[in-house]
N, C-alpha and C positions, 0 to 999 in steps of 0.2 A: 517604435516606428510602425505605422500601419501600412499594409499592402492590401488595398481593397478593404474587406471586412476582417482580414486576418490580423491578429495581434502578434507582435514580436515576443515570443516566449523563450526565456532563458532559464535554464535549470542549473543550480549550483549546489554544491554540498554545504550543508549547514555546519556551524561550529558552536561551541558552548556560549559564545557571545550572542547567538541568535535565539536563545531560549525564550525571551520575552516576545520576539516576533512570532515564533512557533505558537506560543500561548495565545497571542492575539488573533492569529489566523483561525485556530480552532474555536475561539470564542465567537468569531464572526461567521462561522460556516452554516449556521442555521439549524444544525441537527441537535435535538434535545437530549444530549448524553446525560445519564444519571450523575456522572462525575466529570467535571472539566479539569484537565491537567493544569498543574502549576509550573512555574519555572523550574522548581526543584525536581518535579517529576521528569521534565525533559532532560535535565542534567543526569538524573539517575538512569534513564533509558539510554542515554549516550554512554555512560560509564559501563552499562551492562551489554553494550555491543550494538545498539541501534545506530544505523547510519541514516541521517535525515537529509532530504534534498528539498530545496525551496524553489518554487517556480515564481518568476517575476514576469509579469505581463506589461509590456511597454514600460519597463523600469520600475513597476510597482509590485511589491510582494502580493501574491494572489493565492498561493496554496503550498502545501507540502506533502511529502510522502516519506515513509521510513521503511527500512528493511532490516531484518535481523536474521542471522544464520541460526538454524535450530535443528534439532533432531525430533522428528515427528513420526510416531509409530515405527521407530527403528530406522528411519530414512532421513538422511541429511538433506534438508530443503531450505529454501529461502522463504521467509515469512514476510509478507507485506503486513507490517504492524499497524501503521496509522496512515490515513489519507484524509486531508481536509482541504477544501477550497472555499475561499470567502464567498458568501452568498451572492454578492454582486458580480462575481467572476464565474459563477457556475453556468453550465451550458455554453461555454465558449471554447471547449477543447483543452482546457488546462488539466483536468483530471486525466484525460486520455494521454496527454503529453507526459504527465508524471508517471502513469502506468507504463508507457513505452520506455521511459528512461529506466525505471526499476527493472523491467524485463531485460533490457540490454545489459544492465549492470549485473544482474543475476547470471546471465549467460556467460559473461566474461569471467565470472567467479567460478564457473563450472557447474552450476546448478542445473538440474533438468526438470525441477518442479517448483512452482511458487504456490504457497497456500495463504489463505486469508480466513480469519474468524470474523463472522458477521452476525449481528443481532438478527434472530430469525424473523422479527417483526419489521425489519428495515427493508421493506420490499423495493423501494426505489434504488437503494444501493445494491441489493442483490441483482436487480435487473441490469444495472450499470456494469457490474462484473460479468454477468452472463453475456452481455453484448461484446465484452472484451475477450470472450472465449473461455471463461471460467465456469466450472461445473460444481455441483454439490458432491462432496466426497463423503461426509458423514456428519452427524449431529452430536453435539456435546450437551447432554441435559443440564439445565440450570447453570450454565456457565456464567451468566451475567446476573446483575442485580435483579431483584424482584422476580426471580424464577424464570428469567428469559433464557431460552436455549440459544446456543451458538451453532450456526451453520459453518462448517469448515468447507471452504471452496478451494478449488485447485485449478491450475493450468500447467500442463506439461509444456516446457519450452525447449526440451531436448529429447533424446531417446527415452522411451518409457522403460521401466524395469524389464518387461518382457522382451522388448527390442534389444536391450543391452545383453540379456541372456542369450538370445538367438545369435547375436553378433559374436559372442564369445564362443559359441559352439561351432561356428564356421572357422574359427582360427585354428 
């Protein structure tokens, strides 16, 4: 249902029956990944703890995001693992809605930081995450295929480590 130019965006949790849908969304997102995931890859990621969410715009699947709990540099964080929006649905707020959903879910799970690995040469995506409040944390040399570095980006969604330590000292 449209309200002016706005689309009705519904986000739901994906299940194992959605693996072909997830695959087709990534295949149509327009980004030239060196490796496109298969249905089996999505099942494996789900088995390993990834939680996927699918965005439907006006009842049509338009994008997805996934999150996974992990330990990064000794810190328990939420990792935004994958984000894909079909090319014809980009620039319509779907990626933003998916990011908001993931951040809200991470907060309810008690995380205070979200991290993302991004190809260093994926300038458009890096700018998208920066507009959402994410910053560069550090670089992993040659993390990806063909010698491409990974930028590890982050956003604090709760008290920072220093703020937590200061609060504990006041107790």
